[in-house]
Phi, psi and omega in degrees: 000136181292147183302317182298323180290321178301314181297316181298314179296318180298318179295317181298314182292318182294314182287324178296323180298328179276356182055043187268039181280141171270151181263141177231183180290160174065027180079009181292140171229142183206157174227132172263114181281322180217130177258111181284353177079007182277168177296140183293146178297145177226164178306134180098341176293157174247128188239152174241120186235143159257139181203158171242128177253125183231159169281169178298333181270015172077019177275124182286126180258330182199139182214108182289334177294318179295326179279347186056040184212089176298159183255141179241130178199156177281147177274114184274175176292136181294144176276324177208159180296124179097006178278182186301317180292324180292318184293330180295335180288354175279347189242165177224177180301132180092350180284150168232143187201163169237134176220153180244126175261131181285116184291327179293317177295318179301316180294318183291320185275331184266341183082001178262130181292158174298153177307136184301130176088350182282141174248004181291148174270328185236158162244137192244132177237134167246121189234155167229123181276105184280322183204141174234124175252113186254145177283130180285154179301128178081358181286132180295146180303317183296322179293317180294317181296321178295316179298316180295316181299315181295320181295311185284333173295316178296318180296319180294317180298321178295321178296319180296316179298323178296316178297318180299316180292336183270350189299310183301321179294324178297316180296314181299317181294318180299315181297318180292315182297330182258007175052049182265142173252094188266158169251139182247131178272173180299332181282343184107355175294135174245145184207160172226120177266117179267339178207116186289333182077194182295164180292326181284126181249157181292151176233167182307133181099339177290149172260122181261135173262117188229140163264135183206158168224125179253136180213164174278163178284339180267149178282161172287170181299335179270005177089358181270165178301141183267074183283132178249342179198147179200151173262359183265116184299320180297315179296320180301317180290321181292331185254007178075020181252012184286135175233126185300330183272353182286150175262115181262159188108184182306133181245145181280129175226124180278125181297129184106353182238005176262183175295151187305319181295325179290314178302313182296316183295322183289342178279358181268351181230163177253183178305131182089356182280157178227139184212146171253126181248128171250108192252117176293158187298332180289347174253009180233249185252004168058215185291332182278335185065195174217077186308321182294340178258006179081020181248115182275166179305147179055041178263118170287148184239155175237131175236129169262117190232139171237125179267106186271337181195157176233124180245124180282152178300144178283127180293141178292141179295148179296143180274127178280129180307130178089348181279152177264127180255123177271119180294142178245127178279119180294152177293144179297144178258128179279125179288128183284000000 
């Protein structure tokens, strides 16, 4: 865990324990952990934030530190006193704070219902204001927008280069921390086979039934594994990735339609086999990452996989001479 995050969490926990929240409009409560002394944010500014979004019961919903990807967005006009845009005007560049937004007030003032099934009164954010780009007095909107675009494009490119440069070290550290003795393929995939399974291995076009857990090589801010997807219901619940509509247990994946590192790795074991895959980003989601899945650019991935079954493609029925065959459009396959 990074030192800055440790300090921020310690401050948040210590002050929260004292219930030292200040009251604001619209049911808002907040604590400023660190005052960076900067000019306060105002409507129209563009800000770069790291933040943790939690439920009232302390369940983490979103964490930019875990994703290694701070968020950039313009501060809009407030809809009501105490809303998200309004609370940001309490802070400046370099500040860190925790604030609670009242969900009942949010629903009543915004016209948007509370999240279905929630009994929480608040949604809780712990934030650090990394950068504020403010419009100068008299500055034309077009000039400010161009300046902001150029600044954050440069900032993003620098962040990407940093992630790219750190990738090899992340892989090396993960292997060392877990005392793994890996084998490396020509593509750069590293793996450990804990159980080889049957002699027959899957080939392109086969449907594999797999149990798996996918995670990043870096730990979460709380020191736990940074899991982004799993077919194991117990793991999903333990890591906050459980979805009531998801089907848990072995999942079908057609060989040749997953990310390259996953496809390559599954061809190394047979039915009943188990393998750990350490996949470099060029065999996973590369420079673009998969932000919606919590995977930032140049992120190496780890998969713990069990191959429970191999299903061969069903042969097409023979065509009867003179018969009319109606073509069927196959359902689209979602690339894993």
